[in-house]
C-alpha positions in Angstrom: 98.5 115.0 75.3 101.2 114.4 76.9 103.1 116.2 75.4 101.0 119.5 76.9 100.8 118.6 79.9 104.9 118.4 79.2 104.4 122.1 78.3 102.7 123.1 80.6 104.7 121.6 83.7 107.5 123.0 82.6 105.7 126.7 82.3 104.7 126.4 85.0 107.3 126.3 86.5 109.2 128.9 85.2 106.5 131.3 85.6 107.1 130.5 89.8 110.9 130.6 89.8 109.9 134.6 88.1 107.7 135.1 91.2 110.0 134.4 93.4 113.3 135.8 91.2 110.9 138.8 92.0 110.2 138.3 95.3 113.9 137.6 96.5 115.4 140.8 94.4 112.5 143.3 96.0 114.3 145.7 98.4 113.1 145.4 101.5 109.8 147.5 103.0 111.0 150.6 104.5 110.2 151.5 107.8 107.8 154.8 108.3 110.3 157.7 108.4 108.1 160.3 110.1 107.5 163.9 108.3 109.0 166.1 111.7 111.1 164.4 114.1 110.3 165.7 118.2 112.5 167.8 119.7 113.8 165.7 122.8 112.8 168.9 125.5 114.0 167.7 129.1 111.8 167.9 132.1 110.2 171.4 133.7 110.7 169.8 137.3 113.4 166.6 137.1 113.4 164.3 139.2 116.8 163.8 141.2 115.7 159.3 141.6 117.5 157.5 139.4 117.9 154.1 138.8 121.2 152.1 138.7 122.1 149.8 135.8 121.4 147.0 138.0 117.9 148.5 139.3 119.7 150.0 142.6 117.7 153.3 143.6 119.4 156.7 144.2 119.3 159.8 144.7 121.3 163.2 142.9 120.2 166.7 143.9 122.4 168.2 142.5 122.9 169.0 139.8 119.8 168.9 138.1 119.6 166.5 134.8 119.3 168.9 132.3 121.0 171.6 133.7 123.4 174.1 133.3 126.7 173.3 134.6 129.9 175.4 135.2 132.8 175.1 137.6 133.5 174.2 139.7 130.3 171.3 140.2 129.1 170.6 143.3 127.4 167.2 143.7 125.9 166.7 146.4 122.8 163.4 146.8 122.3 160.3 148.1 123.4 156.7 147.4 123.4 153.3 149.2 126.2 153.0 151.6 127.1 149.7 149.8 128.2 151.3 146.8 131.3 153.8 148.6 134.9 151.8 149.9 136.7 153.4 152.7 133.5 156.7 152.4 134.2 157.6 148.9 132.9 156.6 145.6 134.0 158.1 141.8 132.5 159.7 139.5 133.3 161.7 136.6 132.4 164.5 133.7 131.8 163.6 130.2 131.1 166.0 126.8 129.4 165.1 123.9 131.6 163.5 122.9 132.7 160.7 125.6 136.3 162.4 126.4 136.2 163.0 129.9 136.2 166.4 131.6 137.1 165.8 135.1 137.2 162.7 137.3 136.9 162.5 141.1 136.1 161.4 144.1 132.2 161.5 146.0 132.2 161.0 149.7 130.0 159.8 152.4 129.0 163.0 155.0 128.0 160.2 157.7 128.2 155.8 158.9 129.1 154.8 155.2 128.8 151.2 156.8 124.8 150.4 155.9 122.7 149.2 154.0 120.5 152.1 154.3 120.1 155.8 151.3 123.5 157.2 152.8 124.3 161.5 151.6 127.6 162.3 149.7 128.9 165.4 148.3 132.1 166.4 145.4 133.2 168.9 143.9 135.1 168.6 140.0 136.7 171.1 138.5 137.0 171.3 134.8 138.5 173.7 132.1 138.4 172.1 128.8 134.6 171.6 128.4 133.9 172.2 124.4 137.7 171.0 123.8 137.2 171.1 119.5 136.6 174.8 119.9 140.0 176.4 120.5 140.7 179.4 118.3 137.0 179.9 118.6 136.5 183.7 119.8 132.3 183.6 119.3 130.9 180.1 121.3 127.4 181.1 120.4 128.8 179.5 117.0 129.9 176.4 118.9 127.0 173.4 117.7 124.3 172.8 120.3 124.4 169.0 120.9 127.6 170.0 121.8 127.2 172.1 124.7 125.5 168.2 126.4 127.5 166.2 128.8 127.2 163.9 131.7 127.8 163.5 134.6 129.0 159.9 135.7 128.3 158.1 139.1 130.2 154.4 139.2 130.0 152.4 142.4 132.9 152.0 143.9 134.2 148.4 143.1 137.5 147.3 144.6 137.1 143.5 144.0 137.0 144.3 140.1 134.4 142.0 140.0 132.0 142.9 136.1 129.1 141.4 138.4 129.2 144.3 141.5 129.8 147.7 138.5 127.0 150.0 138.8 126.8 153.7 137.8 124.1 156.2 136.6 124.5 158.8 134.0 123.1 162.1 134.2 122.6 164.0 130.9 123.8 167.9 131.6 124.7 171.1 130.0 127.9 173.1 130.3 127.5 176.3 129.9 129.0 179.0 127.1 
């Protein structure tokens, strides 16, 4: 009888070990993939209000989010006075790949030494919007994603301290 218990115990351990081994070897369950992914469509009435990385409310009246831009690009809006240093703050225009197309400074259009919203204006000129399309005569053949870009407004941070960095990114599209 003692021998029968030992055989039963060995068989039970082997079966349990096999079950554990199969569970470890099984691939993880794959997440469900939707059959059709939704296309990202810019809003019909894009908001001009934005919240920065640090939670600061900003207003950009031109260009609107998702709009098609050409050179020269005029940027207007309002930011809190503490975003300025010496009445300016930096902004840049990047292509779909993050390549900087243009850089410049927005200039305060009023008293900037305040916590209140201060209007600004800036003009960016650019030419090399689609650098990977040299030699392509018909730009309508360019991949659609290559026409995407972003306007980035940055808080001026003369201290260089990372806790004073702040920015917003506005998606735009380049004209063909």
